[in-house]
PDB file of N, CA, C and O in Angstrom:
ATOM      1  N   MET A   1      -6.598 -16.989 -43.025  1.00  0.00           N
ATOM      2  CA  MET A   1      -6.704 -15.815 -42.192  1.00  0.00           C
ATOM      3  C   MET A   1      -5.722 -15.938 -41.037  1.00  0.00           C
ATOM      4  O   MET A   1      -5.678 -16.963 -40.356  1.00  0.00           O
ATOM      5  N   ARG A   2      -4.943 -14.902 -40.820  1.00  0.00           N
ATOM      6  CA  ARG A   2      -3.982 -14.890 -39.717  1.00  0.00           C
ATOM      7  C   ARG A   2      -4.582 -14.307 -38.468  1.00  0.00           C
ATOM      8  O   ARG A   2      -5.409 -13.398 -38.534  1.00  0.00           O
ATOM      9  N   GLY A   3      -4.175 -14.821 -37.337  1.00  0.00           N
ATOM     10  CA  GLY A   3      -4.608 -14.287 -36.043  1.00  0.00           C
ATOM     11  C   GLY A   3      -3.859 -13.008 -35.748  1.00  0.00           C
ATOM     12  O   GLY A   3      -2.728 -12.817 -36.193  1.00  0.00           O
ATOM     13  N   VAL A   4      -4.483 -12.156 -35.013  1.00  0.00           N
ATOM     14  CA  VAL A   4      -3.884 -10.916 -34.576  1.00  0.00           C
ATOM     15  C   VAL A   4      -3.652 -11.018 -33.075  1.00  0.00           C
ATOM     16  O   VAL A   4      -4.563 -11.305 -32.299  1.00  0.00           O
ATOM     17  N   TYR A   5      -2.417 -10.775 -32.698  1.00  0.00           N
ATOM     18  CA  TYR A   5      -2.087 -10.894 -31.262  1.00  0.00           C
ATOM     19  C   TYR A   5      -1.625  -9.523 -30.773  1.00  0.00           C
ATOM     20  O   TYR A   5      -0.704  -8.919 -31.323  1.00  0.00           O
ATOM     21  N   ALA A   6      -2.283  -9.064 -29.744  1.00  0.00           N
ATOM     22  CA  ALA A   6      -1.889  -7.791 -29.117  1.00  0.00           C
ATOM     23  C   ALA A   6      -0.917  -8.096 -27.994  1.00  0.00           C
ATOM     24  O   ALA A   6      -1.188  -8.939 -27.139  1.00  0.00           O
ATOM     25  N   MET A   7       0.192  -7.421 -27.999  1.00  0.00           N
ATOM     26  CA  MET A   7       1.148  -7.626 -26.902  1.00  0.00           C
ATOM     27  C   MET A   7       0.734  -6.746 -25.737  1.00  0.00           C
ATOM     28  O   MET A   7       0.342  -5.590 -25.901  1.00  0.00           O
ATOM     29  N   ALA A   8       0.835  -7.332 -24.564  1.00  0.00           N
ATOM     30  CA  ALA A   8       0.471  -6.592 -23.363  1.00  0.00           C
ATOM     31  C   ALA A   8       1.533  -5.483 -23.136  1.00  0.00           C
ATOM     32  O   ALA A   8       2.731  -5.701 -23.315  1.00  0.00           O
ATOM     33  N   ARG A   9       1.063  -4.339 -22.753  1.00  0.00           N
ATOM     34  CA  ARG A   9       1.953  -3.235 -22.470  1.00  0.00           C
ATOM     35  C   ARG A   9       2.569  -3.450 -21.082  1.00  0.00           C
ATOM     36  O   ARG A   9       1.884  -3.871 -20.150  1.00  0.00           O
ATOM     37  N   LYS A  10       3.841  -3.161 -20.959  1.00  0.00           N
ATOM     38  CA  LYS A  10       4.527  -3.229 -19.674  1.00  0.00           C
ATOM     39  C   LYS A  10       4.282  -1.920 -18.938  1.00  0.00           C
ATOM     40  O   LYS A  10       4.439  -0.849 -19.523  1.00  0.00           O
ATOM     41  N   VAL A  11       3.915  -1.982 -17.719  1.00  0.00           N
ATOM     42  CA  VAL A  11       3.686  -0.781 -16.932  1.00  0.00           C
ATOM     43  C   VAL A  11       4.609  -0.735 -15.715  1.00  0.00           C
ATOM     44  O   VAL A  11       5.065  -1.759 -15.206  1.00  0.00           O
ATOM     45  N   SER A  12       4.860   0.479 -15.279  1.00  0.00           N
ATOM     46  CA  SER A  12       5.623   0.729 -14.050  1.00  0.00           C
ATOM     47  C   SER A  12       4.670   1.341 -13.061  1.00  0.00           C
ATOM     48  O   SER A  12       3.863   2.201 -13.415  1.00  0.00           O
ATOM     49  N   VAL A  13       4.755   0.907 -11.832  1.00  0.00           N
ATOM     50  CA  VAL A  13       3.823   1.386 -10.792  1.00  0.00           C
ATOM     51  C   VAL A  13       4.591   1.997  -9.641  1.00  0.00           C
ATOM     52  O   VAL A  13       5.588   1.443  -9.179  1.00  0.00           O
ATOM     53  N   SER A  14       4.119   3.145  -9.180  1.00  0.00           N
ATOM     54  CA  SER A  14       4.705   3.732  -7.982  1.00  0.00           C
ATOM     55  C   SER A  14       3.594   4.189  -7.041  1.00  0.00           C
ATOM     56  O   SER A  14       2.483   4.500  -7.468  1.00  0.00           O
ATOM     57  N   VAL A  15       3.916   4.220  -5.773  1.00  0.00           N
ATOM     58  CA  VAL A  15       2.960   4.639  -4.746  1.00  0.00           C
ATOM     59  C   VAL A  15       3.609   5.714  -3.913  1.00  0.00           C
ATOM     60  O   VAL A  15       4.719   5.547  -3.409  1.00  0.00           O
ATOM     61  N   ASP A  16       2.910   6.815  -3.774  1.00  0.00           N
ATOM     62  CA  ASP A  16       3.384   7.973  -2.981  1.00  0.00           C
ATOM     63  C   ASP A  16       3.029   7.713  -1.504  1.00  0.00           C
ATOM     64  O   ASP A  16       1.872   7.838  -1.102  1.00  0.00           O
ATOM     65  N   HIS A  17       4.021   7.358  -0.730  1.00  0.00           N
ATOM     66  CA  HIS A  17       3.778   7.037   0.683  1.00  0.00           C
ATOM     67  C   HIS A  17       3.475   8.264   1.537  1.00  0.00           C
ATOM     68  O   HIS A  17       3.028   8.125   2.675  1.00  0.00           O
ATOM     69  N   ASP A  18       3.712   9.464   1.005  1.00  0.00           N
ATOM     70  CA  ASP A  18       3.336  10.679   1.708  1.00  0.00           C
ATOM     71  C   ASP A  18       1.826  10.852   1.770  1.00  0.00           C
ATOM     72  O   ASP A  18       1.315  11.527   2.663  1.00  0.00           O
ATOM     73  N   ILE A  19       1.107  10.246   0.823  1.00  0.00           N
ATOM     74  CA  ILE A  19      -0.360  10.396   0.817  1.00  0.00           C
ATOM     75  C   ILE A  19      -1.126   9.091   0.959  1.00  0.00           C
ATOM     76  O   ILE A  19      -2.334   9.125   1.197  1.00  0.00           O
ATOM     77  N   CYS A  20      -0.464   7.930   0.820  1.00  0.00           N
ATOM     78  CA  CYS A  20      -1.150   6.634   0.964  1.00  0.00           C
ATOM     79  C   CYS A  20      -1.658   6.492   2.365  1.00  0.00           C
ATOM     80  O   CYS A  20      -0.911   6.689   3.324  1.00  0.00           O
ATOM     81  N   VAL A  21      -2.946   6.145   2.506  1.00  0.00           N
ATOM     82  CA  VAL A  21      -3.559   5.999   3.826  1.00  0.00           C
ATOM     83  C   VAL A  21      -3.802   4.541   4.227  1.00  0.00           C
ATOM     84  O   VAL A  21      -4.399   4.270   5.269  1.00  0.00           O
ATOM     85  N   GLY A  22      -3.340   3.618   3.401  1.00  0.00           N
ATOM     86  CA  GLY A  22      -3.450   2.209   3.752  1.00  0.00           C
ATOM     87  C   GLY A  22      -4.855   1.642   3.604  1.00  0.00           C
ATOM     88  O   GLY A  22      -5.223   0.695   4.298  1.00  0.00           O
ATOM     89  N   ASN A  23      -5.625   2.211   2.716  1.00  0.00           N
ATOM     90  CA  ASN A  23      -6.980   1.726   2.468  1.00  0.00           C
ATOM     91  C   ASN A  23      -7.012   0.277   1.969  1.00  0.00           C
ATOM     92  O   ASN A  23      -7.960  -0.459   2.245  1.00  0.00           O
ATOM     93  N   ALA A  24      -5.979  -0.122   1.240  1.00  0.00           N
ATOM     94  CA  ALA A  24      -5.772  -1.491   0.726  1.00  0.00           C
ATOM     95  C   ALA A  24      -6.724  -1.877  -0.401  1.00  0.00           C
ATOM     96  O   ALA A  24      -6.823  -3.055  -0.743  1.00  0.00           O
ATOM     97  N   MET A  25      -7.428  -0.903  -0.986  1.00  0.00           N
ATOM     98  CA  MET A  25      -8.299  -1.199  -2.121  1.00  0.00           C
ATOM     99  C   MET A  25      -7.456  -1.762  -3.278  1.00  0.00           C
ATOM    100  O   MET A  25      -7.902  -2.678  -3.968  1.00  0.00           O
ATOM    101  N   CYS A  26      -6.269  -1.236  -3.493  1.00  0.00           N
ATOM    102  CA  CYS A  26      -5.432  -1.670  -4.581  1.00  0.00           C
ATOM    103  C   CYS A  26      -5.021  -3.161  -4.410  1.00  0.00           C
ATOM    104  O   CYS A  26      -4.991  -3.922  -5.377  1.00  0.00           O
ATOM    105  N   VAL A  27      -4.712  -3.541  -3.176  1.00  0.00           N
ATOM    106  CA  VAL A  27      -4.354  -4.913  -2.877  1.00  0.00           C
ATOM    107  C   VAL A  27      -5.538  -5.854  -3.102  1.00  0.00           C
ATOM    108  O   VAL A  27      -5.369  -6.994  -3.535  1.00  0.00           O
ATOM    109  N   THR A  28      -6.726  -5.359  -2.802  1.00  0.00           N
ATOM    110  CA  THR A  28      -7.952  -6.148  -2.994  1.00  0.00           C
ATOM    111  C   THR A  28      -8.230  -6.374  -4.473  1.00  0.00           C
ATOM    112  O   THR A  28      -8.668  -7.454  -4.870  1.00  0.00           O
ATOM    113  N   ILE A  29      -7.977  -5.357  -5.283  1.00  0.00           N
ATOM    114  CA  ILE A  29      -8.291  -5.438  -6.721  1.00  0.00           C
ATOM    115  C   ILE A  29      -7.195  -6.138  -7.507  1.00  0.00           C
ATOM    116  O   ILE A  29      -7.467  -7.067  -8.268  1.00  0.00           O
ATOM    117  N   ALA A  30      -5.966  -5.697  -7.326  1.00  0.00           N
ATOM    118  CA  ALA A  30      -4.821  -6.272  -8.068  1.00  0.00           C
ATOM    119  C   ALA A  30      -3.910  -6.988  -7.069  1.00  0.00           C
ATOM    120  O   ALA A  30      -2.865  -6.471  -6.672  1.00  0.00           O
ATOM    121  N   THR A  31      -4.323  -8.159  -6.686  1.00  0.00           N
ATOM    122  CA  THR A  31      -3.724  -8.905  -5.561  1.00  0.00           C
ATOM    123  C   THR A  31      -2.264  -9.263  -5.796  1.00  0.00           C
ATOM    124  O   THR A  31      -1.527  -9.448  -4.828  1.00  0.00           O
ATOM    125  N   ASN A  32      -1.823  -9.366  -7.028  1.00  0.00           N
ATOM    126  CA  ASN A  32      -0.423  -9.732  -7.301  1.00  0.00           C
ATOM    127  C   ASN A  32       0.456  -8.529  -7.522  1.00  0.00           C
ATOM    128  O   ASN A  32       1.663  -8.603  -7.289  1.00  0.00           O
ATOM    129  N   ALA A  33      -0.109  -7.418  -7.964  1.00  0.00           N
ATOM    130  CA  ALA A  33       0.680  -6.245  -8.301  1.00  0.00           C
ATOM    131  C   ALA A  33       1.017  -5.353  -7.103  1.00  0.00           C
ATOM    132  O   ALA A  33       1.968  -4.573  -7.145  1.00  0.00           O
ATOM    133  N   PHE A  34       0.219  -5.481  -6.030  1.00  0.00           N
ATOM    134  CA  PHE A  34       0.438  -4.643  -4.843  1.00  0.00           C
ATOM    135  C   PHE A  34       0.508  -5.483  -3.598  1.00  0.00           C
ATOM    136  O   PHE A  34      -0.054  -6.577  -3.532  1.00  0.00           O
ATOM    137  N   GLN A  35       1.205  -4.961  -2.607  1.00  0.00           N
ATOM    138  CA  GLN A  35       1.223  -5.577  -1.267  1.00  0.00           C
ATOM    139  C   GLN A  35       1.316  -4.469  -0.254  1.00  0.00           C
ATOM    140  O   GLN A  35       1.640  -3.334  -0.605  1.00  0.00           O
ATOM    141  N   LEU A  36       1.040  -4.771   0.986  1.00  0.00           N
ATOM    142  CA  LEU A  36       1.143  -3.801   2.055  1.00  0.00           C
ATOM    143  C   LEU A  36       2.480  -3.930   2.765  1.00  0.00           C
ATOM    144  O   LEU A  36       2.943  -5.044   3.012  1.00  0.00           O
ATOM    145  N   ASN A  37       3.104  -2.812   3.097  1.00  0.00           N
ATOM    146  CA  ASN A  37       4.352  -2.886   3.829  1.00  0.00           C
ATOM    147  C   ASN A  37       4.055  -2.927   5.325  1.00  0.00           C
ATOM    148  O   ASN A  37       2.897  -3.050   5.723  1.00  0.00           O
ATOM    149  N   ASP A  38       5.085  -2.825   6.150  1.00  0.00           N
ATOM    150  CA  ASP A  38       4.922  -2.918   7.601  1.00  0.00           C
ATOM    151  C   ASP A  38       4.113  -1.758   8.185  1.00  0.00           C
ATOM    152  O   ASP A  38       3.533  -1.876   9.264  1.00  0.00           O
ATOM    153  N   ASP A  39       4.081  -0.629   7.452  1.00  0.00           N
ATOM    154  CA  ASP A  39       3.288   0.512   7.875  1.00  0.00           C
ATOM    155  C   ASP A  39       1.875   0.484   7.321  1.00  0.00           C
ATOM    156  O   ASP A  39       1.123   1.452   7.435  1.00  0.00           O
ATOM    157  N   ARG A  40       1.535  -0.635   6.725  1.00  0.00           N
ATOM    158  CA  ARG A  40       0.218  -0.856   6.108  1.00  0.00           C
ATOM    159  C   ARG A  40      -0.044   0.083   4.929  1.00  0.00           C
ATOM    160  O   ARG A  40      -1.186   0.442   4.645  1.00  0.00           O
ATOM    161  N   GLN A  41       1.042   0.473   4.247  1.00  0.00           N
ATOM    162  CA  GLN A  41       0.897   1.263   3.036  1.00  0.00           C
ATOM    163  C   GLN A  41       1.165   0.353   1.841  1.00  0.00           C
ATOM    164  O   GLN A  41       1.916  -0.618   1.936  1.00  0.00           O
ATOM    165  N   SER A  42       0.555   0.678   0.750  1.00  0.00           N
ATOM    166  CA  SER A  42       0.710  -0.103  -0.464  1.00  0.00           C
ATOM    167  C   SER A  42       2.111   0.087  -1.043  1.00  0.00           C
ATOM    168  O   SER A  42       2.683   1.176  -0.999  1.00  0.00           O
ATOM    169  N   THR A  43       2.644  -1.006  -1.586  1.00  0.00           N
ATOM    170  CA  THR A  43       3.888  -0.941  -2.344  1.00  0.00           C
ATOM    171  C   THR A  43       3.714  -1.812  -3.578  1.00  0.00           C
ATOM    172  O   THR A  43       3.002  -2.815  -3.534  1.00  0.00           O
ATOM    173  N   PRO A  44       4.361  -1.435  -4.687  1.00  0.00           N
ATOM    174  CA  PRO A  44       4.310  -2.265  -5.877  1.00  0.00           C
ATOM    175  C   PRO A  44       4.987  -3.594  -5.591  1.00  0.00           C
ATOM    176  O   PRO A  44       6.098  -3.622  -5.062  1.00  0.00           O
ATOM    177  N   ALA A  45       4.341  -4.677  -5.931  1.00  0.00           N
ATOM    178  CA  ALA A  45       4.927  -5.984  -5.683  1.00  0.00           C
ATOM    179  C   ALA A  45       5.418  -6.613  -6.981  1.00  0.00           C
ATOM    180  O   ALA A  45       6.581  -7.000  -7.091  1.00  0.00           O
ATOM    181  N   ASN A  46       4.520  -6.714  -7.966  1.00  0.00           N
ATOM    182  CA  ASN A  46       4.879  -7.325  -9.233  1.00  0.00           C
ATOM    183  C   ASN A  46       3.961  -6.750 -10.332  1.00  0.00           C
ATOM    184  O   ASN A  46       2.843  -7.230 -10.518  1.00  0.00           O
ATOM    185  N   PRO A  47       4.431  -5.733 -11.048  1.00  0.00           N
ATOM    186  CA  PRO A  47       3.574  -5.093 -12.057  1.00  0.00           C
ATOM    187  C   PRO A  47       3.213  -6.032 -13.207  1.00  0.00           C
ATOM    188  O   PRO A  47       2.322  -5.729 -13.999  1.00  0.00           O
ATOM    189  N   ASP A  48       3.901  -7.171 -13.300  1.00  0.00           N
ATOM    190  CA  ASP A  48       3.540  -8.169 -14.331  1.00  0.00           C
ATOM    191  C   ASP A  48       2.578  -9.208 -13.756  1.00  0.00           C
ATOM    192  O   ASP A  48       2.130 -10.107 -14.469  1.00  0.00           O
ATOM    193  N   GLY A  49       2.261  -9.082 -12.464  1.00  0.00           N
ATOM    194  CA  GLY A  49       1.447 -10.080 -11.783  1.00  0.00           C
ATOM    195  C   GLY A  49      -0.025  -9.993 -12.070  1.00  0.00           C
ATOM    196  O   GLY A  49      -0.755 -10.958 -11.843  1.00  0.00           O
ATOM    197  N   ASP A  50      -0.485  -8.858 -12.566  1.00  0.00           N
ATOM    198  CA  ASP A  50      -1.895  -8.672 -12.886  1.00  0.00           C
ATOM    199  C   ASP A  50      -1.987  -7.973 -14.241  1.00  0.00           C
ATOM    200  O   ASP A  50      -0.999  -7.427 -14.731  1.00  0.00           O
ATOM    201  N   THR A  51      -3.132  -7.990 -14.822  1.00  0.00           N
ATOM    202  CA  THR A  51      -3.318  -7.307 -16.111  1.00  0.00           C
ATOM    203  C   THR A  51      -3.262  -5.820 -15.934  1.00  0.00           C
ATOM    204  O   THR A  51      -3.508  -5.301 -14.845  1.00  0.00           O
ATOM    205  N   GLU A  52      -2.930  -5.118 -17.027  1.00  0.00           N
ATOM    206  CA  GLU A  52      -2.951  -3.663 -16.987  1.00  0.00           C
ATOM    207  C   GLU A  52      -4.299  -3.131 -16.564  1.00  0.00           C
ATOM    208  O   GLU A  52      -4.384  -2.134 -15.848  1.00  0.00           O
ATOM    209  N   GLU A  53      -5.340  -3.784 -16.998  1.00  0.00           N
ATOM    210  CA  GLU A  53      -6.699  -3.360 -16.636  1.00  0.00           C
ATOM    211  C   GLU A  53      -6.941  -3.405 -15.144  1.00  0.00           C
ATOM    212  O   GLU A  53      -7.522  -2.478 -14.579  1.00  0.00           O
ATOM    213  N   LEU A  54      -6.494  -4.493 -14.488  1.00  0.00           N
ATOM    214  CA  LEU A  54      -6.643  -4.612 -13.038  1.00  0.00           C
ATOM    215  C   LEU A  54      -5.809  -3.558 -12.305  1.00  0.00           C
ATOM    216  O   LEU A  54      -6.267  -2.948 -11.338  1.00  0.00           O
ATOM    217  N   ILE A  55      -4.596  -3.358 -12.774  1.00  0.00           N
ATOM    218  CA  ILE A  55      -3.722  -2.380 -12.145  1.00  0.00           C
ATOM    219  C   ILE A  55      -4.327  -0.967 -12.286  1.00  0.00           C
ATOM    220  O   ILE A  55      -4.308  -0.186 -11.335  1.00  0.00           O
ATOM    221  N   MET A  56      -4.853  -0.652 -13.457  1.00  0.00           N
ATOM    222  CA  MET A  56      -5.496   0.640 -13.650  1.00  0.00           C
ATOM    223  C   MET A  56      -6.738   0.792 -12.758  1.00  0.00           C
ATOM    224  O   MET A  56      -6.976   1.854 -12.183  1.00  0.00           O
ATOM    225  N   GLU A  57      -7.517  -0.281 -12.656  1.00  0.00           N
ATOM    226  CA  GLU A  57      -8.694  -0.257 -11.803  1.00  0.00           C
ATOM    227  C   GLU A  57      -8.288  -0.024 -10.336  1.00  0.00           C
ATOM    228  O   GLU A  57      -8.951   0.723  -9.616  1.00  0.00           O
ATOM    229  N   ALA A  58      -7.213  -0.659  -9.912  1.00  0.00           N
ATOM    230  CA  ALA A  58      -6.734  -0.460  -8.558  1.00  0.00           C
ATOM    231  C   ALA A  58      -6.332   0.998  -8.330  1.00  0.00           C
ATOM    232  O   ALA A  58      -6.667   1.589  -7.303  1.00  0.00           O
ATOM    233  N   ALA A  59      -5.627   1.559  -9.278  1.00  0.00           N
ATOM    234  CA  ALA A  59      -5.190   2.977  -9.151  1.00  0.00           C
ATOM    235  C   ALA A  59      -6.383   3.917  -9.148  1.00  0.00           C
ATOM    236  O   ALA A  59      -6.421   4.879  -8.382  1.00  0.00           O
ATOM    237  N   GLU A  60      -7.366   3.637 -10.013  1.00  0.00           N
ATOM    238  CA  GLU A  60      -8.540   4.477 -10.086  1.00  0.00           C
ATOM    239  C   GLU A  60      -9.374   4.428  -8.815  1.00  0.00           C
ATOM    240  O   GLU A  60     -10.094   5.377  -8.507  1.00  0.00           O
ATOM    241  N   ASN A  61      -9.279   3.323  -8.073  1.00  0.00           N
ATOM    242  CA  ASN A  61     -10.055   3.181  -6.850  1.00  0.00           C
ATOM    243  C   ASN A  61      -9.319   3.616  -5.589  1.00  0.00           C
ATOM    244  O   ASN A  61      -9.863   3.525  -4.488  1.00  0.00           O
ATOM    245  N   CYS A  62      -8.083   4.087  -5.744  1.00  0.00           N
ATOM    246  CA  CYS A  62      -7.351   4.614  -4.605  1.00  0.00           C
ATOM    247  C   CYS A  62      -8.039   5.890  -4.137  1.00  0.00           C
ATOM    248  O   CYS A  62      -8.170   6.823  -4.930  1.00  0.00           O
ATOM    249  N   PRO A  63      -8.481   5.973  -2.897  1.00  0.00           N
ATOM    250  CA  PRO A  63      -9.262   7.139  -2.437  1.00  0.00           C
ATOM    251  C   PRO A  63      -8.435   8.434  -2.349  1.00  0.00           C
ATOM    252  O   PRO A  63      -9.003   9.523  -2.265  1.00  0.00           O
ATOM    253  N   VAL A  64      -7.103   8.319  -2.368  1.00  0.00           N
ATOM    254  CA  VAL A  64      -6.283   9.507  -2.270  1.00  0.00           C
ATOM    255  C   VAL A  64      -5.336   9.704  -3.499  1.00  0.00           C
ATOM    256  O   VAL A  64      -4.433  10.539  -3.479  1.00  0.00           O
ATOM    257  N   SER A  65      -5.578   8.922  -4.531  1.00  0.00           N
ATOM    258  CA  SER A  65      -4.789   9.002  -5.777  1.00  0.00           C
ATOM    259  C   SER A  65      -3.280   8.898  -5.505  1.00  0.00           C
ATOM    260  O   SER A  65      -2.499   9.695  -6.025  1.00  0.00           O
ATOM    261  N   ALA A  66      -2.884   7.936  -4.707  1.00  0.00           N
ATOM    262  CA  ALA A  66      -1.478   7.746  -4.368  1.00  0.00           C
ATOM    263  C   ALA A  66      -0.702   6.935  -5.410  1.00  0.00           C
ATOM    264  O   ALA A  66       0.524   6.856  -5.340  1.00  0.00           O
ATOM    265  N   ILE A  67      -1.398   6.337  -6.369  1.00  0.00           N
ATOM    266  CA  ILE A  67      -0.761   5.408  -7.307  1.00  0.00           C
ATOM    267  C   ILE A  67      -0.560   6.106  -8.649  1.00  0.00           C
ATOM    268  O   ILE A  67      -1.474   6.721  -9.198  1.00  0.00           O
ATOM    269  N   THR A  68       0.675   5.991  -9.162  1.00  0.00           N
ATOM    270  CA  THR A  68       0.985   6.493 -10.494  1.00  0.00           C
ATOM    271  C   THR A  68       1.374   5.294 -11.361  1.00  0.00           C
ATOM    272  O   THR A  68       2.136   4.424 -10.939  1.00  0.00           O
ATOM    273  N   ILE A  69       0.839   5.270 -12.568  1.00  0.00           N
ATOM    274  CA  ILE A  69       1.155   4.218 -13.516  1.00  0.00           C
ATOM    275  C   ILE A  69       1.742   4.834 -14.748  1.00  0.00           C
ATOM    276  O   ILE A  69       1.188   5.782 -15.306  1.00  0.00           O
ATOM    277  N   THR A  70       2.870   4.300 -15.181  1.00  0.00           N
ATOM    278  CA  THR A  70       3.506   4.785 -16.424  1.00  0.00           C
ATOM    279  C   THR A  70       3.816   3.627 -17.341  1.00  0.00           C
ATOM    280  O   THR A  70       3.947   2.487 -16.894  1.00  0.00           O
ATOM    281  N   ASP A  71       3.934   3.913 -18.614  1.00  0.00           N
ATOM    282  CA  ASP A  71       4.347   2.900 -19.594  1.00  0.00           C
ATOM    283  C   ASP A  71       5.824   2.646 -19.340  1.00  0.00           C
ATOM    284  O   ASP A  71       6.618   3.585 -19.371  1.00  0.00           O
ATOM    285  N   ALA A  72       6.209   1.410 -19.091  1.00  0.00           N
ATOM    286  CA  ALA A  72       7.573   1.080 -18.720  1.00  0.00           C
ATOM    287  C   ALA A  72       8.571   1.322 -19.874  1.00  0.00           C
ATOM    288  O   ALA A  72       9.764   1.504 -19.629  1.00  0.00           O
ATOM    289  N   ILE A  73       8.091   1.322 -21.106  1.00  0.00           N
ATOM    290  CA  ILE A  73       8.968   1.492 -22.259  1.00  0.00           C
ATOM    291  C   ILE A  73       9.099   2.972 -22.607  1.00  0.00           C
ATOM    292  O   ILE A  73      10.216   3.467 -22.757  1.00  0.00           O
ATOM    293  N   THR A  74       7.979   3.690 -22.738  1.00  0.00           N
ATOM    294  CA  THR A  74       7.993   5.041 -23.216  1.00  0.00           C
ATOM    295  C   THR A  74       8.077   6.083 -22.112  1.00  0.00           C
ATOM    296  O   THR A  74       8.452   7.226 -22.375  1.00  0.00           O
ATOM    297  N   GLY A  75       7.735   5.712 -20.875  1.00  0.00           N
ATOM    298  CA  GLY A  75       7.697   6.636 -19.765  1.00  0.00           C
ATOM    299  C   GLY A  75       6.446   7.481 -19.718  1.00  0.00           C
ATOM    300  O   GLY A  75       6.303   8.336 -18.844  1.00  0.00           O
ATOM    301  N   GLU A  76       5.518   7.247 -20.669  1.00  0.00           N
ATOM    302  CA  GLU A  76       4.254   8.001 -20.704  1.00  0.00           C
ATOM    303  C   GLU A  76       3.454   7.737 -19.450  1.00  0.00           C
ATOM    304  O   GLU A  76       3.253   6.581 -19.080  1.00  0.00           O
ATOM    305  N   GLN A  77       2.995   8.780 -18.790  1.00  0.00           N
ATOM    306  CA  GLN A  77       2.151   8.607 -17.620  1.00  0.00           C
ATOM    307  C   GLN A  77       0.752   8.198 -18.053  1.00  0.00           C
ATOM    308  O   GLN A  77       0.119   8.901 -18.841  1.00  0.00           O
ATOM    309  N   LEU A  78       0.257   7.059 -17.543  1.00  0.00           N
ATOM    310  CA  LEU A  78      -1.013   6.525 -17.917  1.00  0.00           C
ATOM    311  C   LEU A  78      -2.086   6.857 -16.896  1.00  0.00           C
ATOM    312  O   LEU A  78      -3.264   6.968 -17.239  1.00  0.00           O
ATOM    313  N   PHE A  79      -1.684   7.014 -15.651  1.00  0.00           N
ATOM    314  CA  PHE A  79      -2.611   7.397 -14.568  1.00  0.00           C
ATOM    315  C   PHE A  79      -1.834   8.022 -13.469  1.00  0.00           C
ATOM    316  O   PHE A  79      -0.734   7.532 -13.212  1.00  0.00           O
ATOM    317  N   PRO A  80      -2.257   9.029 -12.793  1.00  0.00           N
ATOM    318  CA  PRO A  80      -3.468   9.798 -13.088  1.00  0.00           C
ATOM    319  C   PRO A  80      -3.265  10.712 -14.268  1.00  0.00           C
ATOM    320  O   PRO A  80      -4.183  11.434 -14.655  1.00  0.00           O
TER     321      PRO A  80
END
């Protein structure tokens, strides 16, 4: 019997600084994928630093929906 291996999907992350309020929930959830800038707004740090699940959870918990996640290969918007 052969093993089945699922390849992790590459995602691209962006943060809309016009609406980000610096809640930092994303940094708390996906500690490697996000960081805060000097204005205390979230910025993508390393989209490969956390699992897609953690990055999606971080985006889903943003109180102002400032985070957009897309498939890095296809460009398909995954969230929101």
